[in-house]
C-alpha positions in Angstrom: 115.6 65.1 70.0 114.3 61.5 70.2 111.5 60.5 72.5 113.8 58.3 74.5 116.3 61.1 75.2 113.5 63.5 76.0 111.9 61.0 78.4 115.3 60.3 80.1 116.0 64.1 80.6 112.6 64.8 82.0 112.9 61.8 84.3 116.3 63.1 85.5 114.7 66.5 86.2 112.1 64.9 88.3 114.6 62.7 90.1 117.0 65.6 90.9 114.2 67.8 92.3 112.7 64.9 94.3 116.2 64.0 95.7 116.5 67.6 97.0 113.0 67.5 98.5 113.7 64.4 100.6 117.3 65.2 101.6 118.3 66.2 105.1 122.0 66.0 104.2 123.8 68.8 102.4 125.7 66.6 100.0 122.5 64.8 98.9 120.6 68.1 98.4 123.6 69.5 96.4 123.6 66.3 94.3 119.9 66.7 93.5 120.4 70.3 92.4 123.3 69.2 90.1 121.2 66.4 88.5 118.4 68.9 87.8 120.9 71.4 86.2 122.6 68.8 84.1 119.3 67.4 82.9 117.9 70.7 81.6 121.1 71.7 79.7 120.5 69.4 76.7 116.8 70.7 76.6 118.0 74.3 76.4 120.6 73.6 73.7 118.5 71.3 71.5 117.7 74.1 68.9 121.4 74.4 67.9 120.9 78.1 67.5 123.6 80.6 68.6 121.1 82.3 71.0 120.2 78.9 72.6 123.8 77.9 72.9 124.6 81.3 74.5 121.7 80.9 76.9 122.8 77.4 77.8 126.4 78.4 78.5 125.3 81.4 80.7 122.9 79.1 82.6 125.6 76.5 83.1 128.2 79.0 84.4 125.7 80.7 86.8 124.5 77.4 88.2 128.0 76.0 88.5 129.0 79.1 90.5 126.0 78.8 92.7 126.6 75.1 93.3 130.3 75.8 94.2 129.1 78.5 96.7 126.6 76.1 98.1 129.1 73.3 98.6 131.6 75.7 100.1 129.0 77.1 102.6 127.8 73.6 103.6 131.4 72.4 104.1 132.1 75.5 106.2 129.0 74.8 108.3 130.2 71.2 108.8 133.6 72.4 109.8 132.1 74.9 112.4 129.3 72.8 113.8 130.4 69.2 113.1 127.4 68.0 111.2 125.8 68.1 107.7 122.1 68.3 108.6 120.4 71.1 106.6 118.1 72.1 109.5 121.0 72.4 111.9 122.6 75.2 109.9 122.6 78.1 112.4 126.0 79.9 112.1 125.7 83.4 110.5 128.6 82.9 108.0 127.3 79.7 106.3 123.7 80.9 106.5 124.6 84.1 104.6 126.7 82.2 102.0 123.9 79.7 101.5 121.3 82.4 101.1 123.3 84.1 98.4 124.0 80.9 96.6 120.4 79.9 96.5 119.4 83.5 95.5 121.8 83.2 92.5 120.3 79.8 91.6 116.7 81.0 91.4 117.5 84.6 90.2 116.8 86.9 93.2 118.1 90.5 92.9 120.8 91.7 92.9 121.9 88.3 91.5 119.1 88.3 88.9 120.5 89.7 85.6 121.2 86.3 84.0 117.6 85.1 84.1 115.9 87.3 81.5 118.8 86.9 79.1 118.7 83.1 79.5 114.9 82.9 79.1 115.2 85.0 75.9 117.5 82.5 74.3 115.1 79.5 74.9 112.0 78.2 73.2 108.8 78.6 75.1 108.5 74.9 76.1 111.9 74.9 77.8 111.4 78.4 79.2 108.4 77.3 81.2 110.4 74.5 82.8 113.2 76.9 83.8 110.7 79.5 85.1 108.7 77.1 87.2 110.1 73.6 87.9 113.7 74.7 88.3 112.7 77.0 91.2 111.3 74.2 93.3 114.4 72.5 94.6 116.3 75.7 95.7 113.1 77.1 97.3 112.7 73.8 99.3 116.2 74.4 100.8 115.4 78.0 101.5 112.4 77.0 103.6 114.6 74.9 105.8 117.6 77.1 106.5 116.3 80.6 107.4 116.3 81.8 110.9 113.6 84.3 111.9 114.1 88.1 111.4 116.9 87.8 108.8 117.5 91.2 107.3 119.3 89.7 104.3 116.1 87.9 103.2 114.0 91.1 103.5 116.7 93.0 101.4 116.7 90.2 98.7 112.8 90.3 98.6 112.4 94.0 98.3 115.2 94.4 95.8 113.8 91.6 93.7 110.3 93.2 93.6 111.8 96.5 92.4 114.3 94.9 90.0 111.6 92.8 88.5 109.2 95.7 88.1 111.7 98.2 86.9 113.5 95.8 84.5 110.3 94.9 82.7 109.2 98.4 81.9 111.1 98.9 78.7 111.0 95.4 77.3 109.2 94.2 74.1 110.2 90.6 74.1 107.7 88.4 76.0 110.2 85.9 77.4 112.3 88.7 78.9 109.1 90.3 80.4 108.2 86.9 81.9 111.7 86.6 83.3 111.4 89.9 85.1 107.9 88.8 86.2 109.5 85.7 87.8 112.0 87.9 89.7 109.3 90.1 91.1 107.1 87.2 92.2 110.0 85.4 93.8 110.6 88.6 95.8 107.1 88.4 97.2 107.7 84.7 98.2 111.0 85.5 99.9 109.6 88.4 101.8 107.1 86.2 103.7 109.2 83.0 103.8 110.6 83.5 107.3 107.3 84.4 108.8 104.9 82.0 107.1 106.2 79.0 105.1 102.6 78.2 104.2 102.0 81.5 102.5 105.3 81.3 100.7 104.4 77.8 99.3 101.0 79.1 98.4 102.5 82.0 96.5 104.9 79.6 94.7 102.1 77.3 93.7 99.9 80.1 92.3 102.9 81.6 90.5 103.6 78.3 88.8 100.0 78.0 87.8 99.8 81.5 86.3 103.2 81.3 84.6 102.4 77.9 83.1 99.1 79.1 81.7 100.7 82.2 80.2 103.6 80.2 78.6 101.1 77.6 77.3 99.0 80.3 75.6 102.0 82.0 74.0 103.2 78.6 72.8 99.8 77.8 71.3 99.9 80.9 69.2 103.7 81.0 68.7 103.9 84.5 70.1 107.3 85.7 71.4 107.2 89.5 71.1 104.9 92.4 71.9 104.6 93.2 68.1 103.1 89.8 67.6 100.4 90.5 70.2 98.9 93.1 67.9 97.7 90.5 65.4 96.3 88.1 68.1 92.8 89.6 68.1 92.3 89.0 64.4 93.6 85.5 64.5 92.0 84.2 67.7 89.4 86.3 69.6 89.0 83.8 72.5 92.7 83.9 73.4 92.6 87.7 73.0 90.2 87.7 75.9 92.1 85.1 77.9 95.6 86.6 77.8 94.7 89.9 79.4 93.0 88.0 82.3 96.2 86.0 82.8 98.3 89.1 82.7 96.1 90.9 85.2 96.2 87.9 87.5 100.0 88.0 87.3 99.8 91.7 88.2 97.7 90.8 91.3 94.5 92.7 90.5 91.3 91.6 92.2 89.1 89.5 91.8 91.7 87.3 90.0 93.8 84.6 91.6 97.0 86.6 91.7 95.4 89.1 94.2 95.1 86.2 96.7 98.8 85.9 97.5 99.6 89.6 97.5 96.8 90.3 99.9 97.8 87.6 102.3 101.5 88.4 102.2 100.8 92.1 102.9 98.5 91.1 105.8 101.3 88.9 107.3 104.0 91.5 106.9 101.7 94.1 108.6 101.0 91.6 111.4 104.8 91.2 111.9 105.2 95.0 112.3 106.7 95.5 108.9 104.3 98.1 107.6 107.1 100.0 105.8 108.3 96.9 104.0 104.7 96.1 102.9 104.4 99.7 101.6 107.6 99.3 99.6 106.3 96.0 98.2 103.1 97.6 97.0 105.1 100.4 95.3 107.2 97.8 93.5 104.0 95.9 92.5 102.8 99.0 90.7 105.9 98.9 88.5 105.1 95.4 87.5 101.4 96.2 86.9 102.4 98.9 84.4 104.0 96.5 81.9 101.2 93.9 82.4 98.7 96.6 81.5 100.8 97.6 78.5 100.7 94.1 77.2 97.0 93.8 77.8 96.4 97.0 75.8 98.6 95.7 73.0 96.5 92.5 72.9 93.0 93.9 73.1 92.9 97.6 72.0 95.2 97.5 68.9 94.4 96.1 65.5 97.0 96.0 62.7 96.2 96.2 59.0 94.7 92.9 57.9 93.6 91.4 54.6 90.6 88.9 54.4 92.9 85.9 54.5 94.5 87.1 57.7 91.2 87.2 59.5 90.2 83.6 58.6 92.4 81.4 60.9 90.1 81.8 64.0 87.3 80.1 62.0 89.4 77.0 61.4 89.4 74.0 63.7 92.6 73.7 65.7 94.1 70.2 66.3 96.4 71.5 69.1 95.8 70.1 72.6 94.2 72.9 74.7 93.1 70.9 77.8 96.2 71.9 79.8 95.6 75.5 78.9 92.0 75.4 79.9 92.7 73.9 83.3 95.7 76.1 84.1 93.9 79.2 82.9 90.8 78.5 85.0 93.0 78.0 88.1 95.1 81.1 87.3 91.9 83.3 87.1 89.3 81.9 89.5 90.9 80.5 92.7 90.3 83.6 94.8 86.9 82.5 96.2 88.4 79.3 97.7 91.3 81.0 99.5 90.4 79.6 103.0 90.3 76.0 101.6 93.8 76.5 100.0 95.3 77.8 103.2 93.7 75.0 105.2 95.0 72.4 102.8 98.6 73.7 102.9 98.5 74.1 106.7 97.3 70.5 107.1 
């Protein structure tokens, strides 16, 4: 793909998401979502590989279905209420349809099964865009339409946490595991969305940082499966130490950054009188923690047979750009001490 084409597509991605951010009219928000979807399709199919074409086709069909549902729900709301304002959507029928359409767009359970399969067919560079940037626009709409105490949102959140944790247990492909990780993290954000938009946005921001750092590290070492993690220690000892820290942060273990959002979300749910929901979320988080620990063990505590030439690469100077990895990894691991400042910044 030429530089001009790549620049145009990335610019269209930014324009589409930004249009959805600033829209208060349903048609403009829908238009922004469609621009983002159409812009990422050529990026997904650029490899001209059967798996990439299959993933692109699946993604297009799923997003087209969700967009049709969204347009139908917004039209129904306009028919019932007489206006197209996003924040004035209050009737239960369009609210339910809109919630399900957006859940399908971002991959919330039980409408989640497409996401790991699509991620598995993409290269890591395109995968990180789909796992992070493409969640922003639908999430921005979700923050505007939810009425308080919606049982549908709680059901979507809890089912996503369990589906993400359970689905990743038996996987060996890293892109599929990160797909299920995305589903589980989105479940945490959705759980707290109707009670504290600030916490939901903080969880989304930290999830993007952690996921970007993990994808960047895997891209740097061209690692796509659990089997390839076994040889990582011999080839690059520094990254062997860094990857388990990122995985433990994704799992939400203290004192890493990922613990920040889980602790605050559990505190908010308990304050809202949802102790049982918080307990279920903790149990679901244990499922996710299992496969993160399994990957960490594969990275640090296993060593495959190596010859002398196989141990040499870590001594050689790398010309690959590692500044984005350094910044994102630091943020993904060490943000916990400045939690009050982050909350104050988002509240402001």
